[in-house]
N, C-alpha and C positions, 0 to 999 in steps of 0.2 A: 505493501499499500505507500509506505513511505516513497519507494522509488517511483512509482507512477507518478504522485505528486511531484517530484522532483523533475521528473522529464516534463510532466503537464507547465510545471512554470518556467523551465527553459523555453519550451517553445512560445510559451505565452511574451516569456520577455527579448526573444528572437523577433516575434513578429511586432512588437511595440516598437523596439529600434527602426525595423523596416519602415515601419509606419512615420516614423519622426525623417526619416532620412527623405523618403519620398515628398514630405510635406516640407520638408526646410527650403527657405528662400536662398540659402547659402550654397546646395548641392550645385555640382557641375553640371551645366545645361547639354543635351545632346546637341553635337554638330549636324546640321545637315549633310545630307552624302555629298562626297567631294569636296565639302567646304576646307579650304586650309587651316592649318592651327600653327600657331609658333613652336610647338613642340615637334610633332610627327605630319604636321602636311607638307606640300608641295615646297622644295626649296626654291622655285621659279615659276611663274607663267608667263605662258606665251598668248599672243594676242589672237595672230593665225593662225590655221592647220597648217602651214607649209614651216613656218618658225616652230610649231609646237612638235612637228615631228622629229624634228632636228635637235631640239633641246631633251625632248625625251629622252634619243640616242645618248646625249651625253649625261644626262643625270642617271640614266640607267647604269651607264659604263660605270659611273663614280657610286652607284649603289644608293642612292636617293631617287626620290620621284619629282615631278613636274606636270603641270597641269595646262589646258589650253581653252581659253576662253570661247573661240570658235568651234563649231562643228563641221563636217564634211557638208556641204551645201551652201553654207554659209557665205553671204556675198561679205567683203572685207569692208565696202563702200558705204553699206547700209547696216551693219550688225549694230546692235546697240545690247547693254546691259543692263541690269538691275542695281538698285544701290547695295545689295546685299551682296552682289558679285564687286561693287567697288570696293566696299569696305574689306572685302577678302584679298583685293591686290593689295592692301597695305599690311597685311599679315605675311607676306612671305618675303623672301630676302630679294628676290628682281624680278622685274616685269619687262619680258623682253617683248618690245614693238616693232613692227617695221618701219612706221613714221612716214615724212614726206606726203602727209595727206591721205596716204592708203585706207587707214580705219577712220574714215571721216566722220564714222557714227559714234566712234569712240572717244573723239580729243576732247570734250568736254568731261568725260566720266576719266580719262586718264591725268585729263590736270586736277581734276579735284581730288585722285586718288596721289598723285605726288605732292599736291600740297597738305595731305595728311601724312606724309612721310613715306610712300611707297615708292623705291627708286626703279625708275625708268630708264631703260635700256633701247634707243632706237638705233638699229643695225643700217637700215637703207644707206642713212648719209652716210657712213661709212665705208660704202662699198661702190665708189665712184660712179655715183648715180649720173646717169645722162641726162642733159637738159633736155627742154622740148625744142628750145632754137636749135641745138644741134641735130636732134631729130628730123626736124625741118629741112633742115639746110640739106642733110643728107639726102632725102626724100626727094627734094627738087633737083638733087644731083643725079640720082637714079633714073628721075622721068624724065630728064631732058630727052628732049627729040621726040617724046611721046605728044601725041596730038588729042588728047581727052578733053572734054568739056570740062571734066574737073580742075585743070589746070587755072581757068580763071579764077578761081577760088582757093587757089593753093597760099595765098599769102594772107588768107582770114585766121588761118592757125587757130590759134588757142584766147584769140581776142572775141570771139563770136560769141561768147556767154556759156562756153565748156571749158573755163580757164580753171585748172584746179593746181595752180602752182608752177614753180618755175622748173621742177625736178621731175621725172617719170618714176613712179615710184614701185613699178613692177619688176624689181629687182628678182624675185623668186624664179623668174621666166629664164635665167642664167644659173645653170647648177655649177658653174666654176663661182662665182661671185657667192652664191650660197654656199659652198664649200669654204669661203673665206668668214662666211657670218657664224659657221660655226667654231672657227678657230676664235675669231673674236667674243663669241657666247661663252665659251670655255674659261675664255683670260679672266671677262668680268666677272664670272661665276667665283673663280678662285680669289679675285679681289675682294667681292662683296663677304665673301663665307669665311674667307681665309684658309683655302685648301688648296692645295696646287694640283690635287688630282683631277680637279674639274679642267684646268689648263690642258692637262695630260689627256683627257677625254675629247675635249675638243679637238685637239690635232688628230687624234684617230678618226673620229668621223669625218674631218674634214679630209683626210687621206681616203676615206670609203667613197665621198660625195666628188671627188677629182677622178675616180674609178669610174663613178657613174657618169661624169661628164664625157670621158671616154667611149664609152659604152653608147652613149647619145650620139656622139659625133658619128660612130660607126655605123649606127641604124642608118641615120640621115644621109649617109655618103650613097645611098641609093637613088637620092632624088638628083635629077641633071639639072647643071647650072641653069639652064634656061626655064625649068619649072620650078623654081624656088622662089615662088612668088606667092604671099600671104595676104589673103581678103579675110578679115576676122570682125568680129560682132564690137568690142572695142577696142580703143587703141592701149593693148595690154602686152604686144610682141614686140615692143622695139629692142629690148635685151635680148630675145630668144633670136630677133632677125640679125643682130650685129654680134652674136658670138655664133650663132651656126650658118652666116652668111646667105640670109633669105632678105628678099624686099617685101615690106608690108606696101602693098598696092592700094589698100583702102580700107576704111573700118565702117562699120553700119552707124556706130554712137561715135561722136568725135569727142575728143577729148580723154581724160586718161580715167575717167569715171564711168559707171554703169548706169546714173542718173539722171543723165541727160536725155533730150530727147531729138533725133535728126530733125533737122527740117527736110520740106519735100525735094527742094534743090540738091540737098547732099544725097537723099537718097537715088535721086535720079543720076548725080554725079557717080556716084559708086555702079551702078547698074551698067551705065556705060564703060568703066573700066571692066567690069566685069564680061563684057562683051567683047570689047575689043582686045583686051588681053587674052583672050580665050582663056579664062580660068577655069580651070576643073574642079576646085571645091572652095567652100566658104567655111572656116572654123567658128563655131560658136563656143560656149562657156559652161561650166556644167552649173555656175550659179546664177545665171540669166536668162530669163524667159525668151525663147528662140524665137517669137512671133516675127522680129524684125528680119532676122536673116532668114527665115524662109520665106518673107513676103519678098527680099531682095531675090532670091533663088528665083521665085516664081515669076517675077517681072522680068528677071534676065532672059528667060525663056531659053535657057540652053540646059545640057547636061550637068547641071551643078549638083555636085554633092554636098549636103551639108552635114559636117561631123563636127561631134561635140568632143571637146578638147578638156582637160581637168585644169583650169587656169586660176580661177577665184578661191579654191580648197581642192585639198587630196579628195579623193573618192571614199565612198562608203563601203563597206565590208562585202567583200565579192567584187568589187570592179576591177582589182588589179592595181589599183592606184591609191591604196592606203595608206601609204608613207612617201613623203615628199620622192625621194629616190624612186620608187615605183610610179609615183606620178607623170615624172618626167620621161621615165623609160616608156610608160605607155602613149604619153602624147606623140615623141618621138617616132613611135610605129605607126600611130594613127595619120600623123602628116604624111610618113614616108609611102604608105600605102595607099593615099589620097592624089598623091602626086607623082610618083615614080612611073 
């Protein structure tokens, strides 16, 4: 009997203590899934999926974790975050951003997080970014001798309401530049965390991406010189063209963003380019509605293939483009198959 009373008393005491813990206002609050914490959360957070893929490789090599704000299919130009996401940015060691206006929907949030103590590391300004003035000069040189209707509008450039800054932010379309980005991110992590293993891992990822760059070049070598012409949904392939020896003959949405609307004259000029240059394919982006691209293809009235590439983000599971490296290899294969 005494034994039963002792057991019962012990059980009641345990239940009482559990009740107090559950009701106590000072008990630890459960963190939402994926939310970073100062103790065991991600050591760094990337904005875009391309940077997130590279950051993941670096932190995994170093034995830690990282997170990415955007997901597969999110458009960097339009993506925005919640106030909770902004708060999470201040709890991690480093926020890795592209910069140069790519994440236009995040600018206010990133500024706010920085004001609250977050360390923001913008990568694109450190990768010898191309200016739109240089890009337009190169395009004029390539188009010299062409008698297209759109040549009359060539000098409108980025002063026609589509201006998104001096520099083109789409550095992720050049694998060699992103290889350099891996090294820079690793070095910055080593500095803010105080552990040189991140710099070592950044260098390892850089080496792997340089190997990817060589594979991309090998795949694209199948495309004849005279067919290395790109028509794309928006102006995101200047780095790709410069790195891999292509010409961007036209874009559906002028300017460096996806949130502009082309004029009827701009669309008419692009159709003229497609017809006169006998363009065989027009490339769309996995994060943008393809309606305008399809409209241009239909208006051109030629056997024009519409090929979706992975530019705005990496691909979803099963796409074959789930990582940055796979994304660029897949793009190379799609472009080569469409143009060779």
